[in-house]
C-alpha positions as CSV (number, residue, x, y, z in Angstrom):
1,T,-11.1,17.4,-23.5
2,N,-14.3,17.5,-25.6
3,L,-16.6,17.8,-22.6
4,P,-18.4,21.1,-22.3
5,E,-17.4,23.3,-19.4
6,H,-20.4,22.5,-17.2
7,R,-19.7,18.8,-17.6
8,R,-16.0,18.9,-16.8
9,A,-16.6,21.3,-13.8
10,K,-17.1,18.3,-11.5
11,Y,-13.5,17.2,-12.2
12,L,-12.0,20.6,-11.4
13,G,-11.7,22.5,-8.2
14,R,-10.2,26.0,-7.9
15,I,-9.5,28.4,-5.2
16,F,-8.7,32.1,-6.0
17,Q,-6.6,34.6,-4.1
18,N,-9.6,36.6,-3.1
19,P,-11.5,34.8,-0.3
20,L,-14.7,36.5,-1.4
21,M,-14.8,34.6,-4.7
22,G,-15.2,31.1,-3.3
23,T,-18.3,31.5,-1.2
24,A,-21.9,32.9,-1.5
25,A,-21.8,35.7,1.2
26,S,-25.6,35.9,1.6
27,M,-25.9,32.2,2.4
28,T,-25.1,30.4,5.6
29,I,-22.0,28.2,6.1
30,E,-24.2,25.1,6.0
31,E,-25.9,26.3,2.7
32,N,-22.5,26.9,1.1
33,L,-21.3,23.5,2.1
34,A,-24.5,21.8,0.8
35,M,-24.3,23.6,-2.5
36,A,-20.7,22.5,-2.9
37,D,-21.6,19.0,-1.8
38,L,-24.2,18.6,-4.4
39,R,-22.0,19.9,-7.2
40,G,-21.9,17.5,-10.2
41,Q,-24.8,15.5,-9.0
42,P,-28.1,15.1,-10.8
43,R,-30.6,17.9,-10.0
44,T,-33.5,16.2,-8.3
45,L,-36.0,17.2,-5.7
46,R,-34.5,16.4,-2.3
47,W,-33.4,17.9,1.0
48,G,-30.4,20.1,0.6
49,V,-29.1,19.2,4.1
50,T,-29.8,16.0,6.0
51,K,-28.9,15.3,9.6
52,V,-26.2,13.0,8.4
53,R,-24.7,15.6,6.1
54,R,-24.9,18.3,8.7
55,E,-22.9,16.1,11.1
56,Y,-20.4,15.4,8.3
57,Y,-20.1,19.2,7.7
58,R,-19.4,19.7,11.5
59,E,-16.7,17.1,11.4
60,M,-15.1,18.7,8.3
61,L,-15.2,22.2,9.8
62,E,-13.8,21.0,13.1
63,M,-10.6,20.0,11.2
64,L,-10.0,23.7,10.5
65,G,-9.6,24.5,14.2
66,L,-11.6,27.8,13.7
67,G,-14.7,27.0,15.7
68,L,-16.9,27.1,12.5
69,Q,-18.5,23.7,13.3
70,H,-20.6,25.6,15.9
71,R,-21.6,28.3,13.4
72,L,-23.4,26.4,10.6
73,K,-26.3,28.7,10.6
74,D,-24.2,31.9,10.5
75,S,-24.0,33.9,7.3
76,V,-20.7,33.6,5.4
77,S,-20.6,37.4,5.3
78,L,-19.7,37.4,9.0
79,L,-16.5,35.4,8.5
80,S,-13.0,36.8,8.2
81,G,-11.0,36.3,5.1
82,G,-9.1,33.4,6.6
83,Q,-12.2,31.7,7.7
84,R,-13.8,32.1,4.3
85,Q,-10.7,30.8,2.5
86,S,-10.7,27.8,4.8
87,L,-14.4,27.2,4.1
88,T,-13.7,27.5,0.4
89,L,-11.0,24.8,0.6
90,L,-13.5,22.4,2.2
91,M,-16.2,23.3,-0.3
92,V,-13.9,22.7,-3.3
93,T,-12.6,19.4,-2.0
94,L,-16.0,17.9,-0.8
95,S,-16.5,16.6,-4.3
96,L,-12.9,15.3,-4.6
97,P,-12.0,16.9,-7.9
98,K,-9.4,15.2,-10.1
99,L,-7.5,18.5,-10.4
100,L,-7.2,21.2,-7.9
101,L,-6.0,24.7,-9.0
102,L,-4.8,27.0,-6.2
103,D,-4.2,30.6,-7.3
104,E,-2.3,32.3,-4.5
105,H,-4.9,30.9,-2.1
106,T,-3.0,32.0,1.0
107,A,-1.7,35.4,-0.2
108,S,-4.3,37.5,1.5
109,L,-4.2,35.6,4.8
110,D,-2.2,36.4,8.0
111,P,0.8,34.1,8.4
112,K,-0.8,31.8,11.1
113,T,-4.0,31.3,9.1
114,A,-2.0,30.8,5.9
115,Q,0.0,28.1,7.5
116,R,-3.2,26.4,8.8
117,V,-4.7,26.6,5.3
118,M,-1.6,25.2,3.7
119,D,-1.4,22.3,6.2
120,L,-5.0,21.4,5.6
121,T,-4.5,21.7,1.8
122,Q,-1.6,19.3,2.0
123,K,-3.6,16.9,4.2
124,I,-6.6,16.8,1.9
125,V,-4.5,16.5,-1.3
126,E,-2.4,13.7,0.1
127,E,-5.2,11.7,1.7
128,N,-7.3,11.9,-1.5
129,G,-4.6,11.7,-4.1
130,I,-5.7,15.0,-5.8
131,T,-3.5,16.3,-8.5
132,T,-2.8,19.9,-7.6
133,V,-1.3,22.9,-9.3
134,M,-0.4,25.8,-6.9
135,V,0.5,29.2,-8.1
136,T,2.4,31.2,-5.4
137,H,4.9,33.9,-5.0
138,N,5.8,32.6,-1.6
139,M,9.1,30.8,-2.2
140,Q,9.0,28.9,1.2
141,Q,5.6,27.4,0.2
142,A,6.9,26.6,-3.3
143,I,9.8,24.7,-1.8
144,R,8.0,23.0,1.1
145,Y,4.9,21.8,-0.7
146,G,4.5,19.5,-3.7
147,I,6.8,17.2,-5.5
148,R,7.7,19.5,-8.4
149,M,8.4,23.2,-8.8
150,I,8.3,25.1,-12.1
151,M,9.4,28.7,-12.0
152,L,8.0,31.0,-14.7
153,H,8.9,34.5,-15.8
154,E,6.8,36.3,-18.4
155,G,5.1,33.0,-19.3
156,R,8.3,31.1,-20.0
157,I,9.7,28.3,-17.9
158,Q,12.9,29.4,-16.1
159,F,13.5,26.1,-14.4
160,D,11.8,22.9,-13.5
161,I,12.9,20.9,-10.5
162,Q,11.7,17.9,-8.6
163,G,12.7,15.0,-6.4
164,E,15.8,15.2,-4.1
165,E,17.0,18.3,-5.9
166,K,13.8,20.1,-4.9
167,K,13.9,18.9,-1.3
168,A,17.4,20.3,-1.0
169,L,16.4,23.8,-2.3
170,T,16.6,27.0,-0.2
171,V,14.9,30.3,-0.9
172,E,18.4,31.8,-1.5
173,E,19.2,29.1,-4.0
174,V,15.9,29.7,-5.9
175,V,16.6,33.4,-6.0
176,R,20.1,32.8,-7.2
177,R,19.0,30.4,-9.9
178,F,16.2,32.7,-11.0
179,G,18.5,35.7,-11.1
180,A,21.1,33.8,-13.1
181,Q,18.4,32.7,-15.6
182,L,17.2,36.3,-16.1
183,K,20.8,37.6,-16.6
184,D,21.4,34.9,-19.3
185,E,18.1,35.9,-21.0
186,A,19.1,39.6,-20.9
187,L,22.4,38.7,-22.6
188,L,20.6,36.9,-25.4
189,A,18.0,39.6,-26.0
């Protein structure tokens, strides 16, 4: 694209592995959401948070099932990693980006929270038709989510699978295919 980075930013959402990178720790939950909500909009003099938007933030936070809807005035620095990553997901998707980039966004979370974040991610992506690229080392997530899986090794595509073939995959099959691919490469090197 020929658009400068600051202009194309409104079309792109990204969530990093580190939960600390997606939020402003010294601001409240409400302030973080308001900042994300206004992303890509013209900078004019107005209220950052209205009663209507505050209620909308409560409804969005309630979907997380973490009780954050009752903590709008709390500093983000008081949240756990899982709570922060969940908040980041909501913040990034408030503006409904055209492309969502997920870089190991559940890697640092406990299994229960990781599952909750993945389920919410899937719900938001499907309901809003957001094109999403997810980087993960979690083979179960790679198989379960999305419509296409591309496996890379040292920057090269090892295999690209989608549709019914992807749905039928198991972790064992992925490991077997990947291992076979690496052995073939080693023979040709």
